[in-house]
N, C-alpha and C positions, 0 to 999 in steps of 0.2 A: 503494499499499500504506499510506504513511503517513497518508493521508486516512481509510481505513478504521480504522486503529489510532486515529486521532483521535476518531473517531466510536465507537468500541466501548470504550475503556478505561475512561471513566467510567461507563458503565452495568454493565461487568463488575465494577468495583470497588464499584460501590454494591450491586450483588446479591451480592457476597462479604460485604459489612458485614451486609445482612439476614440471610443464612445463618448468619453468625457469632454475631449476636444471638439467632437462633432456637436455635442449638446450645448457648449459654451459658445462656439462660432458661430455654427449653423450655416457655414459657405458650401461650396461644393465638395463632393467626396474626396477627390484627391487633395484638395487643400486642407482639409479637416485631417485627412490621414497624416499628411506631412507635418502639420502642427502637432498632433500626437506623438508621431514619431520623434520629433525634435525634442519633445520632454522625455520620450522614451530613452534617447541617446543620453540624457543627463541622467536619468535614473538608473539605467541598466548599466551606464558607463561606471557609475560609483559602485554598483553591485559587482560588476566584473574586476573593477580594480580590488575590491575586497577580497574577491574569490582567488585571484591571481596575485596579488601583492605587488604588481607592478604595472598597472595600467592596462594599456590596450595591446600588449604583447608579451609573451613570456621570453622572447628574444629581441634584442637591440638591432640586430644586424639585418634588418629587412630595407633593402635599399632601393635605388631606382631601377637596377636591373630585375629585381625581384617583382617590383610593381608592375614593369613592363610585361615580364614573362606572365604574370597573373592575369594581366590585361588580356593578353593574347588567348590564353587559356579561357578565359571568359566569354569573350567575343565568339571562339570557335566553339564553345559548348553551347552558347545560346544558338548559333546557327545551326549545328548539328541536331540538337533536340527538337528545336521548332521544325526544322525541315521533315525529320522523322514523324513527327505528330501531324504535319499538314499533308503529307503523302498518304497518311494512313486513312481508313475509312472513318475515324473517329468524329472529326469535325462535322460530317454530315449527320450524324445522330446527336450529338451533344454540343448544343449551340450556347452554353452558360458563357463561354468566354467573349461572345460577341458584345453582350451588355456590359460586362467588365471592361472590354477594350474601348469603348464609347467613355465611360469614365476616366479611363487612364488617359487616353490620347485626345480627348476633348479641350482641355486648357490649353492656353498658348504655351508654344514649344519650350520657352526659358522657364516656366513653371514645371513642365514635365522633367526637364533637365536637373531642376534643383529638386525637386520631389522624388521622382522615381529613379533618377541617377545617383543621388547622393544621399539625401536624408533618409529615406525609408530603407534603402539597403544597409545604412550604417546601424540603424536601430533593429532591423531584423536579424543582422549578424550577431548584435550583442546578445539578443533574446535566444535565437535558435541554435546559434554556434558557441557563444560566449556564456550563456546560462545552461541550456538544455543538453547540447553534446559535451561539453566540457565536464559538467557536473556528472553525467553518466560516464565520462571517460575516466574519472578518478575512481570508479568502482569496477567497470567492466572494460572488455576487449575494445579495440577499436572498431571492429565489425559490427558488434552489438550497438555500441554507441552511434555510430554512424547510420545504420539502418533505421534505428528507433527515432534519431532525431531528423532524418530525412523524411521518415513516413509523417511525423508531426508536421514539419513544414509543408509537406504536400496538401495534408488535410486542411492546413490553416488557409489554403489559397482559395477553398470553398466551391470549386467546380472541377470536373474529371480532367479536362485539358491542361488547366494551369496546375491541377494536383500533380498530374504525371510530370509535368516540367519542373514543379517544384520539387518533387521527390528525386528525380534524377540529379538536377542541380544540388539539392541538399546533401547528396552524397559525395558529389565533387567538392563541395564548399567544406565539408568536414575532412575529406581527404587533403585538400590545400592546408587548413589548419594544422592537421596532424603532421603533415610533411616540413611545412615551413615553421611550425612552432609558434605561430603568432595568430591572431585574429586578423591582423592586417591584410594577410593573403586572402582570406574569405572576403573580406571587404572589397579588396581591389577586384576580384574576379566578379563579384555580385554587381559592383558599381559599373565595370566595363561592359557586363552582359546587358544591363538595364540601359544605359546609355546608346548602346548599338541599337537596342530595340526602339528606343525613341528616335534616334536620328534617322534608322533606315524606314521606319513608319512614316515619319514625316516626310522624308525624301519621295517615299513611294506614292504618299498622298498628293505632293506637289507635282510629281510626273503625271499622274493620272487626272489631275483636276482640269 
């Protein structure tokens, strides 16, 4: 039971923060989510610092080369996973992502880049890798910790297509954190993937308009 609570409470708290921001501000869904995520970065950043003892990374030698490598991994993973999902029959039967996409890509592109590309990934990494994966990793093997945290990350997305994407990316993000020894690696991959999504979606929209 303690393990279930250990996995669930960071996600539940993050959801309450997002809901609280939406209730207080009452703006667009993406903007409210970004506002809640900004508070989440502060709160979970503090909790992560307490958990690890040294802030946002267990290792201090995560430099520009590592950031570039993780950015390439993020963009490549985003392209590969999305391509596999799109060429599968799943989009014909599960359309939940369409409404979610309208909420994500509806606001101006600079808001998308700030929210989807930076603020939300930072908060989600602190929650799902910094709190869920890392806390599990202190007690269990990498495989168990990665699969469980990836599963929770996939379920959090709320629809099948995003859930599959989130599950696969969640495992990659856990692997990156394990391999590099710092949450900065997971953040770099997540941010790069999301920025690529925003830029290429906007470019496709401009091209077809």
